[in-house]
C-alpha positions in Angstrom: 43.8 26.3 -61.1 42.9 29.3 -63.3 41.7 28.3 -66.7 40.4 30.1 -69.7 36.8 30.9 -69.2 34.7 29.3 -72.1 31.3 30.6 -73.3 28.3 28.5 -72.3 26.0 27.7 -75.2 25.8 30.5 -77.7 25.3 33.4 -75.5 27.5 36.3 -76.6 29.9 37.9 -73.9 28.3 40.8 -72.1 29.3 44.3 -73.1 30.4 43.4 -76.5 28.9 44.8 -79.7 26.8 41.7 -80.2 25.6 41.7 -76.7 24.6 45.3 -76.9 22.9 44.6 -80.2 20.8 42.0 -78.5 20.1 44.4 -75.4 19.0 47.0 -78.0 16.7 44.5 -79.6 15.3 43.5 -76.1 14.5 47.2 -75.4 13.0 47.9 -78.6 10.6 44.8 -78.6 9.1 46.4 -75.3 9.0 50.0 -76.4 5.3 49.6 -76.3 5.5 50.6 -72.6 5.4 54.2 -73.9 2.2 56.1 -72.9 1.3 56.5 -76.6 1.1 52.8 -77.1 -2.0 51.8 -75.2 -3.6 49.9 -78.2 -0.6 47.7 -78.5 -0.4 47.1 -74.8 -4.2 46.2 -74.8 -3.3 43.5 -77.6 -0.4 42.3 -75.7 -2.4 41.9 -72.5 -4.8 39.7 -74.1 -2.0 37.5 -75.6 -0.2 37.3 -72.1 -3.5 36.6 -70.1 -4.9 33.9 -72.2 -7.4 32.6 -69.4 -8.6 36.2 -69.0 -8.6 36.2 -65.3 -6.8 39.7 -65.0 -3.7 38.4 -63.4 -0.3 37.5 -64.8 1.7 34.8 -63.1 5.6 34.6 -63.5 5.1 31.8 -65.9 2.6 33.8 -68.0 5.0 36.7 -68.1 8.0 34.4 -69.0 5.9 33.0 -72.0 4.7 36.5 -72.8 8.3 37.9 -73.0 9.3 34.9 -75.3 6.2 35.3 -77.5 6.8 39.1 -77.8 10.6 38.8 -78.8 9.7 36.0 -81.4 7.0 38.1 -82.8 9.2 41.3 -82.7 12.1 39.5 -84.7 9.8 37.4 -86.8 12.2 34.5 -86.1 11.3 31.9 -83.3 14.9 30.8 -83.0 16.4 34.3 -82.8 13.6 35.5 -80.3 14.3 32.5 -78.1 18.0 33.3 -78.1 17.4 36.8 -76.7 14.7 35.7 -74.3 17.2 32.9 -72.9 19.9 35.7 -72.7 17.9 37.9 -70.4 15.6 35.5 -68.7 17.4 35.6 -65.2 16.3 39.2 -64.9 12.5 38.4 -65.5 11.9 37.5 -62.0 13.2 40.7 -60.7 11.0 42.8 -62.8 8.1 40.8 -62.1 8.6 40.8 -58.3 9.2 44.6 -58.5 5.9 45.2 -60.3 3.7 42.7 -58.4 4.8 44.3 -55.1 2.8 47.4 -56.2 -0.4 45.3 -56.1 -1.0 45.8 -52.4 -1.5 49.6 -52.9 -3.8 49.0 -56.0 -6.0 46.0 -55.0 -7.1 44.0 -52.0 -6.2 40.7 -54.0 -3.1 38.7 -53.7 0.3 40.4 -54.4 1.5 37.2 -56.3 0.4 38.4 -59.6 0.7 41.5 -61.8 -2.5 43.1 -62.5 -3.5 44.9 -65.9 -3.0 48.3 -64.2 0.6 47.3 -63.5 1.2 45.9 -66.9 2.9 49.1 -68.4 5.0 49.2 -65.1 6.1 45.7 -65.7 7.1 46.4 -69.3 9.2 49.3 -68.2 10.9 47.1 -65.5 11.8 44.6 -67.9 14.0 47.0 -69.8 15.7 48.2 -66.6 16.4 44.9 -65.1 17.5 43.4 -68.4 20.2 46.3 -68.6 21.2 45.7 -65.0 21.6 42.0 -65.7 23.8 42.7 -68.6 26.1 44.7 -66.5 26.1 42.1 -63.7 26.9 39.5 -66.3 29.8 41.5 -67.6 31.5 41.6 -64.1 30.5 38.0 -62.9 33.3 35.6 -63.3 35.8 38.2 -64.2 34.8 37.7 -67.8 32.7 39.2 -70.5 29.4 37.5 -70.2 28.1 34.1 -69.2 31.0 31.6 -68.9 32.0 28.5 -67.3 33.3 30.7 -64.2 30.1 32.4 -63.7 28.0 31.5 -60.4 25.5 34.3 -60.4 27.3 36.2 -57.7 30.0 38.7 -57.7 33.0 38.5 -55.5 35.2 41.6 -54.1 37.9 40.5 -56.5 35.5 40.5 -59.5 34.1 43.7 -58.6 37.4 45.3 -58.2 38.5 44.0 -61.6 35.3 45.0 -63.3 34.9 48.7 -62.1 36.1 50.4 -64.9 33.8 48.4 -67.2 30.9 49.2 -65.0 31.7 53.0 -64.8 32.2 53.0 -68.6 28.8 51.3 -69.0 27.1 53.8 -66.9 28.5 56.5 -69.0 27.2 55.0 -72.1 24.7 52.1 -72.7 23.5 51.7 -69.1 23.0 55.4 -68.0 22.1 54.6 -64.3 23.3 56.7 -61.4 25.1 54.0 -59.3 27.0 52.7 -62.3 28.5 56.1 -63.3 29.7 56.6 -59.8 30.8 53.1 -58.9 33.7 52.7 -56.6 35.4 50.0 -54.7 33.3 51.1 -51.6 30.1 50.1 -53.7 30.7 46.4 -53.0 30.0 47.0 -49.2 26.9 49.1 -50.0 25.8 46.1 -52.2 26.7 43.3 -50.0 23.7 43.8 -47.6 24.2 40.6 -45.6 27.9 40.9 -45.4 28.2 37.5 -47.0 31.3 38.4 -49.1 29.4 38.1 -52.4 26.9 40.4 -54.3 23.9 38.5 -55.6 21.9 39.7 -58.6 19.1 40.7 -56.3 21.4 42.9 -54.2 23.1 44.4 -57.4 19.6 45.5 -58.6 18.5 46.7 -55.2 21.6 48.9 -55.0 20.8 50.4 -58.7 17.1 50.9 -57.8 17.9 52.7 -54.6 20.2 55.3 -56.3 17.7 55.8 -59.1 14.8 56.5 -56.7 16.9 58.7 -54.5 18.0 60.8 -57.5 14.4 61.0 -58.7 15.3 60.1 -62.3 12.8 59.0 -64.8 13.6 55.4 -63.9 13.7 56.1 -60.2 10.0 57.5 -60.5 8.7 54.6 -62.3 10.5 52.1 -60.0 8.9 53.8 -56.9 5.5 53.9 -58.5 2.6 51.6 -57.9 0.3 52.3 -60.7 0.1 52.8 -64.5 0.0 56.7 -64.4 2.6 57.0 -61.9 0.4 59.3 -59.8 -3.2 58.2 -59.9 -4.8 57.0 -56.7 -5.0 53.2 -56.1 -8.1 51.6 -57.6 -10.9 50.5 -55.4 -11.0 46.7 -54.5 -13.1 44.8 -57.1 -16.6 44.3 -55.6 -18.0 40.9 -55.1 -20.1 39.8 -58.2 -23.9 40.0 -57.7 -25.5 36.8 -56.8 -26.4 34.7 -59.8 -26.7 31.1 -61.0 -23.3 29.6 -60.7 -22.2 28.2 -64.1 -19.0 26.0 -64.4 -16.0 27.7 -66.1 -14.7 25.5 -68.9 -14.7 21.7 -67.8 -13.5 22.1 -64.3 -15.5 19.8 -62.3 -17.1 21.0 -59.0 -14.8 20.8 -56.1 -15.6 18.3 -53.4 -17.4 15.9 -55.8 -16.4 12.4 -56.8 -15.0 13.6 -60.0 -13.2 16.3 -58.3 -11.6 14.0 -55.7 -10.5 11.7 -58.5 -8.6 14.5 -60.2 -6.9 15.3 -56.8 -6.0 11.7 -56.3 -4.5 11.7 -59.6 -2.6 14.7 -58.8 -1.3 13.2 -55.6 -0.4 10.0 -57.0 1.4 11.6 -60.0 3.9 13.2 -57.6 4.3 10.2 -55.1 7.8 10.2 -56.0 8.4 12.6 -53.2 8.6 9.4 -51.2 12.2 8.6 -49.6 12.6 5.5 -51.8 12.0 7.3 -55.1 15.5 9.0 -55.4 16.0 7.7 -58.8 12.6 8.9 -60.2 13.4 12.3 -58.6 16.7 12.5 -60.2 15.0 11.8 -63.6 12.4 14.4 -63.0 15.0 17.0 -61.7 16.9 16.7 -65.1 13.6 17.1 -66.9 12.5 20.2 -64.8 15.8 21.9 -65.0 16.6 21.7 -68.7 19.2 24.3 -68.6 21.1 22.5 -65.8 21.8 25.5 -63.7 20.6 23.9 -60.6 17.8 26.2 -59.9 14.0 25.8 -60.7 12.1 29.1 -61.5 8.3 29.3 -61.1 7.9 29.1 -64.9 10.1 25.8 -64.9 8.1 24.3 -62.0 4.9 25.2 -63.8 6.1 23.3 -66.9 7.5 20.5 -65.0 4.1 19.9 -63.2 2.4 19.9 -66.5 4.7 17.4 -68.1 4.6 15.2 -65.1 1.0 15.0 -65.1 0.8 14.3 -68.9 3.4 11.7 -68.6 1.7 10.1 -65.7 -1.7 9.9 -67.4 -0.2 9.1 -70.8 -2.6 11.6 -72.2 -1.6 15.2 -72.9 -5.2 16.6 -72.9 -6.0 14.8 -69.7 -2.7 15.8 -68.0 -3.4 19.5 -69.0 -6.9 19.4 -67.6 -5.6 18.2 -64.0 -2.7 20.8 -64.4 -5.0 23.7 -65.2 -7.3 22.6 -62.2 -4.8 23.0 -59.4 -2.5 25.5 -61.2 -3.5 28.4 -58.8 -1.9 26.5 -56.0 1.5 25.8 -57.6 2.7 29.4 -56.9 2.0 28.7 -53.1 4.0 25.5 -53.1 6.9 27.3 -55.0 7.1 30.2 -52.6 6.9 28.0 -49.6 9.8 25.8 -51.0 12.1 28.4 -52.1 11.8 30.2 -48.8 13.9 27.4 -47.3 16.9 28.3 -49.6 18.3 31.0 -47.4 19.0 28.4 -44.7 20.6 26.1 -47.1 22.6 28.3 -49.5 24.0 31.9 -49.9 22.3 32.2 -53.3 19.1 34.0 -54.1 16.0 32.6 -52.5 14.1 33.3 -55.8 14.5 29.7 -57.0 14.0 26.2 -55.8 17.4 24.2 -55.6 18.0 20.6 -56.0 18.1 20.0 -52.4 14.6 21.5 -51.9 13.2 19.5 -54.8 11.7 16.7 -52.7 10.3 19.5 -50.3 8.5 21.1 -53.2 7.1 17.8 -54.6 5.6 17.3 -51.0 4.2 20.9 -50.8 2.5 20.5 -54.3 0.3 18.0 -52.8 -0.5 19.8 -49.6 -1.4 23.0 -51.5 -3.4 21.3 -54.2 -5.5 19.7 -51.5 -6.0 23.1 -49.8 -6.8 24.7 -52.9 -9.6 22.3 -53.5 -11.2 23.1 -50.1 -10.7 26.8 -50.9 -12.5 26.3 -54.2 -15.3 24.4 -52.6 -16.1 27.5 -50.4 -15.3 30.3 -52.7 -18.4 31.7 -54.6 -20.8 29.6 -52.2 -20.7 26.7 -54.8 -19.0 23.7 -55.5 -15.8 24.4 -57.5 -14.6 27.1 -59.9 -17.7 29.0 -61.1 -18.8 32.3 -62.5 -19.2 33.7 -59.0 -15.7 32.9 -57.8 -13.2 35.6 -57.5 -10.4 33.8 -55.6 -11.4 35.2 -52.1 -13.9 34.1 -49.5 -16.2 36.3 -47.8 -17.6 35.9 -44.3 -20.8 34.9 -45.8 -19.3 32.3 -48.0 -17.4 31.0 -45.1 -20.4 30.6 -42.9 -22.2 28.8 -45.6 -19.3 26.4 -46.2 -18.1 25.6 -42.7 -19.9 22.2 -42.6 -18.3 21.1 -46.0 -15.0 22.3 -44.6 -15.2 20.3 -41.5 -16.4 17.2 -43.5 -13.5 17.6 -45.8 -11.2 17.8 -42.9 -12.6 14.4 -41.5 -12.1 12.7 -44.8 -10.2 13.5 -47.8 -8.4 16.6 -46.5 -7.3 15.5 -43.0 -5.6 18.7 -41.8 -5.8 20.1 -38.3 -7.5 23.5 -38.9 -10.2 22.1 -41.2 -11.3 19.5 -38.8 -11.9 22.2 -36.0 -13.2 25.0 -38.4 -15.7 27.4 -36.8 -17.2 30.9 -37.5 -14.3 32.4 -35.5 -11.8 30.9 -37.9 -12.7 33.6 -40.5 -11.1 36.3 -38.3 -8.1 34.1 -37.7 -7.5 33.8 -41.5 -8.4 37.4 -42.4 -4.9 38.5 -41.2 -5.3 42.3 -42.7 -8.9 42.9 -41.6 -10.0 43.2 -45.2 -13.4 41.4 -44.9 -12.1 38.7 -47.3 -9.9 35.6 -47.0 -7.5 35.2 -49.9 -5.9 32.0 -51.1 -2.6 33.0 -49.5 -4.2 33.6 -46.0 -6.2 30.5 -46.2 -3.1 28.5 -46.8 -1.0 30.2 -44.2 -4.0 29.5 -41.5 -3.7 25.8 -42.5 0.1 25.6 -42.5 0.4 27.4 -39.1 -2.0 24.8 -37.6 0.0 21.8 -38.9 3.2 23.3 -37.8 2.0 24.0 -34.4 0.5 20.4 -34.0 3.8 19.0 -35.3 2.0 16.8 -37.8 3.9 14.9 -40.4 2.7 17.8 -42.8 3.6 20.4 -40.2 7.2 19.0 -39.8 7.8 19.0 -43.7 6.2 22.5 -44.0 8.6 24.0 -41.2 11.7 22.0 -42.8 14.3 23.5 -44.8 16.2 20.2 -45.9 15.6 17.2 -48.0 15.3 14.7 -45.2 12.4 16.3 -43.3 10.3 16.7 -46.2 8.6 13.3 -46.5 5.0 13.7 -47.2 2.1 11.9 -45.2 0.2 9.4 -47.2 -2.0 10.9 -49.8 -5.2 12.4 -48.1 -7.5 11.9 -50.8 -9.3 8.6 -51.2 -8.9 6.5 -54.2 -11.5 7.0 -57.1 -14.7 5.0 -56.6 -14.4 4.1 -60.2 -12.1 1.6 -61.7 -8.4 1.8 -61.0 -6.8 4.7 -63.1 -4.5 3.4 -65.9 -1.0 4.5 -65.9 
C-alpha cells in the first residue's frame, strides 16, 4: 500500500534549496577543472595518485573526491556528507573519462590517466548534476527516500516531467532536460525493460549534448586534456637497467611471494559453499550503506579489511593487499558482468548474489597477476623496469618460469602449455605488448574451454556455480601462519 516516503539518513530532498546548495558546493569544489587552474590540478593529481604510477583507479578517484570536498569545506563531516550524496554518480564520470584512454595510450583503459584528469574533473560536475535530477524523479519523491530503487518507472517519469523541464531551464541547463516529454522515456529505456536506469538516463543526456555540440557536449565527446590535441604516443619501454625492488614487495615466484599468495587465498577461503555464515558477515562489512551493491571502491576496502583481520596485523594485511591490488579490478569487472543475467539493474556493481563469485575470482586473478608480475620487466616481481605490460622479449625470456608455475603453484591450463606462439594469442590488438587485461583474458578463455572447475566458475553468472578449486598455491615452507 502507498505510504509516505521517509528520507534515508540525512540526505536532503533533491531539487530543494538545501540540495541545490550542496550541488553548488560540489561544483565549486571541482572548479579547478578550468584551464587556468593547472597548478591546482597538479597538486590534486599528486594527492589522488599516492603511489605515483600515473593511473587513477575508481577507488582512488572515490577517495580523491572525498578528500577534495573535505578540504574545500574545511570540515571532514560536511565534506563526507556531500561526497556521500553524489557518490552514485562518480562511477559514471570515471567510466566516461577512462574510455578515452584507448585513443591516448596503448595501456589499459581501466584507469584514468593524468592527461584525462581535467576531463574527469569536468565530468564529475556533469554527472553529479544529472544524478540530482535523476534522484528528484526516482520514487516519485524529492530526493533519496525509502521508495527509491535507482531506476525510474514510466509512472515516475510522467509525474516528474514538469520538475525535469524546470530543472533544465534553471539549475541543470542541459538540452534533453529542457525539452523532456513523455516520449523521452522510450528514448531512454534502451533495452525496453520498462525502467530507466541511471546509466541510461546519463547516456540520453550525454547524447543530446554531443549532438547539439554544446560546451558540455564537446567535452563529453573529447578524449584528451586540450579537447583537440592528438593522442600521445604510447609510453616507451624503459631502457634496460638493473632492476631495483619497489617498496617492500617481494619478487614474484619466490618463496616469500608464494607465502603471501597463500595468505591471500586462505583469507578468502570463505568462498567455499560451507562458509555461508562468514560470507553473510563479510557482506554486511563490505556493504556499509546496505544498498545491496558493491562498488569497486567498496570491494577494494573490503579486501583490505579482510586481510588485516585475517592476519590480525594492520600493516601486514595492507602489505598483502597492496601486492595484489592491481588484480582486484579484473576480478570485480568479471563478477559484475554477470549482473545483466541476474538483475535488471545496472551492471556497474557486484550484487549480493554475485558475492561468492567475486571471492572466487579474487583468488584466480591474484594468482594470475603473480605470474604476470614474474614475467613483466624480465625480472622476478615488481621492479623499476616493470610497466604493467609484457613485451615479446620478456615473454620469450619468461616462458620456462610460466610453464613451471603452471605445473606447480598456478595450475591453469594455458600456463602449463605456454609457448612462444602464446604471445600472439594474448596480444589481441596486435600492439606488440600484452597488458594484464589481455593476459587474464587468455587464461580465462583456456579455463572456460577446458571446463575446469575454475572455468565453470568464470563462465557462471550465479552463486551456485562459483565454488573455487582448492587453493593453487602451496603452503609456506616456513612455520604455520598464525591467524
